[in-house]
DRENDO-108350 format. One record per residue (C-alpha): residue number from 1; x, z, y. Coordinates in steps of 0.05 Angstrom, whole numbers, padded with zeros to 5 digits. Example, Ala and Ser with C-alpha at 12.3 -4.5 7.8 and 13.67 -1.06 7.14 Angstrom:
residues 2
+------+--------+--------+--------+
: resi :      x :      z :      y :
+------+--------+--------+--------+
:    1 :  00246 :  00156 : -00090 :
:    2 :  00273 :  00143 : -00021 :
+------+--------+--------+--------+
END
This chain:
residues 236
+------+--------+--------+--------+
: resi :      x :      z :      y :
+------+--------+--------+--------+
:    1 : -00116 : -00082 : -00372 :
:    2 : -00059 : -00113 : -00412 :
:    3 : -00009 : -00157 : -00377 :
:    4 :  00022 : -00220 : -00405 :
:    5 :  00094 : -00239 : -00390 :
:    6 :  00092 : -00313 : -00376 :
:    7 :  00167 : -00318 : -00361 :
:    8 :  00224 : -00267 : -00360 :
:    9 :  00208 : -00216 : -00306 :
:   10 :  00141 : -00248 : -00287 :
:   11 :  00075 : -00223 : -00315 :
:   12 :  00001 : -00234 : -00302 :
:   13 : -00064 : -00197 : -00318 :
:   14 : -00137 : -00211 : -00304 :
:   15 : -00125 : -00284 : -00286 :
:   16 : -00172 : -00327 : -00326 :
:   17 : -00164 : -00395 : -00293 :
:   18 : -00107 : -00437 : -00264 :
:   19 : -00092 : -00418 : -00192 :
:   20 : -00075 : -00469 : -00139 :
:   21 : -00040 : -00454 : -00072 :
:   22 : -00095 : -00497 : -00040 :
:   23 : -00147 : -00444 : -00062 :
:   24 : -00118 : -00395 : -00011 :
:   25 : -00117 : -00394 :  00065 :
:   26 : -00078 : -00330 :  00080 :
:   27 : -00020 : -00291 :  00050 :
:   28 : -00007 : -00219 :  00071 :
:   29 :  00060 : -00186 :  00061 :
:   30 :  00084 : -00115 :  00063 :
:   31 :  00152 : -00112 :  00098 :
:   32 :  00199 : -00057 :  00073 :
:   33 :  00225 : -00070 :  00003 :
:   34 :  00180 : -00132 : -00001 :
:   35 :  00198 : -00183 :  00053 :
:   36 :  00262 : -00145 :  00068 :
:   37 :  00313 : -00108 :  00025 :
:   38 :  00310 : -00039 :  00056 :
:   39 :  00264 :  00018 :  00075 :
:   40 :  00279 :  00019 :  00150 :
:   41 :  00260 :  00092 :  00160 :
:   42 :  00311 :  00113 :  00108 :
:   43 :  00367 :  00072 :  00139 :
:   44 :  00351 :  00098 :  00210 :
:   45 :  00354 :  00169 :  00182 :
:   46 :  00425 :  00155 :  00158 :
:   47 :  00447 :  00155 :  00231 :
:   48 :  00431 :  00230 :  00235 :
:   49 :  00454 :  00248 :  00165 :
:   50 :  00384 :  00254 :  00137 :
:   51 :  00377 :  00193 :  00093 :
:   52 :  00372 :  00231 :  00028 :
:   53 :  00318 :  00277 :  00056 :
:   54 :  00277 :  00220 :  00086 :
:   55 :  00287 :  00174 :  00026 :
:   56 :  00259 :  00227 : -00022 :
:   57 :  00195 :  00230 :  00019 :
:   58 :  00191 :  00154 :  00023 :
:   59 :  00199 :  00147 : -00053 :
:   60 :  00146 :  00199 : -00068 :
:   61 :  00099 :  00165 : -00019 :
:   62 :  00109 :  00096 : -00047 :
:   63 :  00099 :  00121 : -00118 :
:   64 :  00032 :  00151 : -00096 :
:   65 :  00055 :  00223 : -00107 :
:   66 :  00043 :  00239 : -00033 :
:   67 : -00027 :  00214 : -00018 :
:   68 : -00029 :  00225 :  00058 :
:   69 :  00014 :  00167 :  00084 :
:   70 :  00003 :  00185 :  00157 :
:   71 :  00027 :  00256 :  00149 :
:   72 :  00086 :  00232 :  00107 :
:   73 :  00107 :  00182 :  00160 :
:   74 :  00100 :  00233 :  00216 :
:   75 :  00145 :  00280 :  00177 :
:   76 :  00197 :  00226 :  00167 :
:   77 :  00195 :  00201 :  00239 :
:   78 :  00203 :  00272 :  00265 :
:   79 :  00269 :  00274 :  00228 :
:   80 :  00293 :  00212 :  00266 :
:   81 :  00292 :  00249 :  00333 :
:   82 :  00356 :  00233 :  00372 :
:   83 :  00373 :  00168 :  00337 :
:   84 :  00396 :  00117 :  00389 :
:   85 :  00369 :  00047 :  00397 :
:   86 :  00441 :  00024 :  00385 :
:   87 :  00439 :  00056 :  00316 :
:   88 :  00373 :  00020 :  00302 :
:   89 :  00404 : -00045 :  00324 :
:   90 :  00461 : -00033 :  00275 :
:   91 :  00411 : -00023 :  00219 :
:   92 :  00379 : -00089 :  00236 :
:   93 :  00445 : -00127 :  00242 :
:   94 :  00484 : -00095 :  00186 :
:   95 :  00434 : -00073 :  00133 :
:   96 :  00369 : -00111 :  00139 :
:   97 :  00366 : -00175 :  00098 :
:   98 :  00307 : -00220 :  00085 :
:   99 :  00294 : -00215 :  00010 :
:  100 :  00310 : -00275 : -00035 :
:  101 :  00255 : -00327 : -00038 :
:  102 :  00218 : -00299 :  00023 :
:  103 :  00233 : -00357 :  00070 :
:  104 :  00218 : -00407 :  00014 :
:  105 :  00151 : -00375 : -00003 :
:  106 :  00129 : -00370 :  00070 :
:  107 :  00149 : -00443 :  00082 :
:  108 :  00110 : -00466 :  00020 :
:  109 :  00048 : -00427 :  00042 :
:  110 :  00052 : -00455 :  00113 :
:  111 :  00061 : -00525 :  00086 :
:  112 : -00003 : -00515 :  00046 :
:  113 : -00039 : -00498 :  00111 :
:  114 : -00041 : -00422 :  00100 :
:  115 : -00032 : -00369 :  00153 :
:  116 :  00017 : -00312 :  00143 :
:  117 :  00005 : -00238 :  00158 :
:  118 :  00056 : -00181 :  00159 :
:  119 :  00025 : -00111 :  00153 :
:  120 :  00076 : -00055 :  00152 :
:  121 :  00079 :  00020 :  00150 :
:  122 :  00146 :  00008 :  00182 :
:  123 :  00163 : -00006 :  00254 :
:  124 :  00152 : -00059 :  00307 :
:  125 :  00227 : -00057 :  00324 :
:  126 :  00240 : -00092 :  00258 :
:  127 :  00173 : -00125 :  00242 :
:  128 :  00172 : -00166 :  00306 :
:  129 :  00241 : -00194 :  00291 :
:  130 :  00222 : -00210 :  00219 :
:  131 :  00160 : -00244 :  00246 :
:  132 :  00201 : -00288 :  00291 :
:  133 :  00253 : -00304 :  00238 :
:  134 :  00201 : -00326 :  00186 :
:  135 :  00149 : -00356 :  00232 :
:  136 :  00095 : -00306 :  00214 :
:  137 :  00027 : -00313 :  00248 :
:  138 :  00000 : -00242 :  00251 :
:  139 :  00032 : -00173 :  00248 :
:  140 :  00012 : -00100 :  00249 :
:  141 :  00062 : -00043 :  00246 :
:  142 :  00079 :  00024 :  00278 :
:  143 :  00113 :  00035 :  00345 :
:  144 :  00168 :  00086 :  00353 :
:  145 :  00170 :  00124 :  00419 :
:  146 :  00236 :  00114 :  00455 :
:  147 :  00259 :  00152 :  00516 :
:  148 :  00326 :  00143 :  00550 :
:  149 :  00350 :  00099 :  00494 :
:  150 :  00337 :  00149 :  00437 :
:  151 :  00279 :  00163 :  00390 :
:  152 :  00235 :  00222 :  00407 :
:  153 :  00212 :  00234 :  00336 :
:  154 :  00142 :  00210 :  00352 :
:  155 :  00102 :  00145 :  00347 :
:  156 :  00058 :  00113 :  00400 :
:  157 : -00015 :  00099 :  00391 :
:  158 : -00033 :  00025 :  00398 :
:  159 : -00098 : -00010 :  00416 :
:  160 : -00119 : -00012 :  00343 :
:  161 : -00103 :  00060 :  00326 :
:  162 : -00046 :  00108 :  00310 :
:  163 : -00011 :  00092 :  00244 :
:  164 : -00013 :  00031 :  00199 :
:  165 : -00027 :  00064 :  00131 :
:  166 : -00061 :  00035 :  00070 :
:  167 : -00130 :  00038 :  00101 :
:  168 : -00104 :  00002 :  00163 :
:  169 : -00070 : -00052 :  00121 :
:  170 : -00136 : -00064 :  00086 :
:  171 : -00173 : -00066 :  00152 :
:  172 : -00123 : -00115 :  00182 :
:  173 : -00128 : -00161 :  00122 :
:  174 : -00204 : -00161 :  00127 :
:  175 : -00203 : -00172 :  00202 :
:  176 : -00154 : -00229 :  00196 :
:  177 : -00198 : -00262 :  00143 :
:  178 : -00258 : -00254 :  00189 :
:  179 : -00219 : -00283 :  00247 :
:  180 : -00200 : -00343 :  00205 :
:  181 : -00270 : -00351 :  00178 :
:  182 : -00249 : -00343 :  00106 :
:  183 : -00267 : -00297 :  00048 :
:  184 : -00218 : -00243 :  00026 :
:  185 : -00220 : -00279 : -00041 :
:  186 : -00181 : -00334 : -00006 :
:  187 : -00125 : -00286 :  00011 :
:  188 : -00062 : -00266 : -00027 :
:  189 : -00034 : -00195 : -00016 :
:  190 :  00037 : -00177 : -00036 :
:  191 :  00070 : -00109 : -00036 :
:  192 :  00109 : -00056 : -00073 :
:  193 :  00082 :  00013 : -00055 :
:  194 :  00019 :  00054 : -00064 :
:  195 :  00000 :  00042 :  00009 :
:  196 : -00006 : -00032 : -00006 :
:  197 : -00060 : -00021 : -00059 :
:  198 : -00120 : -00019 : -00011 :
:  199 : -00105 : -00089 :  00016 :
:  200 : -00085 : -00115 : -00052 :
:  201 : -00152 : -00092 : -00079 :
:  202 : -00189 : -00136 : -00029 :
:  203 : -00149 : -00199 : -00039 :
:  204 : -00166 : -00256 : -00086 :
:  205 : -00095 : -00250 : -00114 :
:  206 : -00054 : -00186 : -00114 :
:  207 :  00021 : -00190 : -00125 :
:  208 :  00069 : -00133 : -00140 :
:  209 :  00141 : -00148 : -00120 :
:  210 :  00195 : -00104 : -00154 :
:  211 :  00141 : -00051 : -00146 :
:  212 :  00127 :  00021 : -00164 :
:  213 :  00094 :  00031 : -00233 :
:  214 :  00026 :  00047 : -00203 :
:  215 :  00026 : -00018 : -00164 :
:  216 :  00051 : -00061 : -00222 :
:  217 : -00005 : -00034 : -00265 :
:  218 : -00059 : -00055 : -00216 :
:  219 : -00032 : -00122 : -00192 :
:  220 : -00054 : -00189 : -00220 :
:  221 :  00017 : -00216 : -00215 :
:  222 :  00080 : -00174 : -00223 :
:  223 :  00147 : -00202 : -00203 :
:  224 :  00198 : -00155 : -00234 :
:  225 :  00260 : -00198 : -00228 :
:  226 :  00281 : -00255 : -00182 :
:  227 :  00256 : -00273 : -00112 :
:  228 :  00188 : -00274 : -00078 :
:  229 :  00183 : -00349 : -00088 :
:  230 :  00172 : -00335 : -00163 :
:  231 :  00099 : -00330 : -00143 :
:  232 :  00100 : -00405 : -00139 :
:  233 :  00110 : -00406 : -00215 :
:  234 :  00039 : -00378 : -00221 :
:  235 :  00006 : -00426 : -00171 :
:  236 : -00003 : -00500 : -00187 :
+------+--------+--------+--------+
END
């Protein structure tokens, strides 16, 4: 499918009618490199001198070159063994920034009566804080095991399952739509990596934000420059 650039750094494909924010009832966001500026797992790894090693696995996974997200994440988390909660706190305070336009887009969606969902292959340590900062309604993310103030290199199972991968993101999107009594066609899904494609495929509007090539190719809207609130240029 050929995309059309409607403004510098903003393209659309497969959209045949004007879209209105009022047509949608839910917006779902990925977190790392979408709502926030970093890949948290990579920055945590920096504390034990393994950022390059972990970042290479993250990049290959996000590009879709490593298909098994769960195994990829387990490999990366194992390399975090021994990192202190203090170091994670430093990542949050010193490196994590909400991406440009995120607060504005969330506020516009909430003003239009929409609910907001954060679904992340990252970690509750960061996702819960981002939720609170932006006033997000629902979240799903992975929980790192901590003992005596340091990471064990493992994750904890939660009531819904073990790891939030692409399939879990899709499931959470569909469950949230069901809970709200809406169709997935009334949802917007926004992400940057291959593990976001399953939920983006279910949503009525899929949005790639500064995304990997595979994701840009499949999304209905691609924001390649500027902030997340550029989505509002597409919606009446």
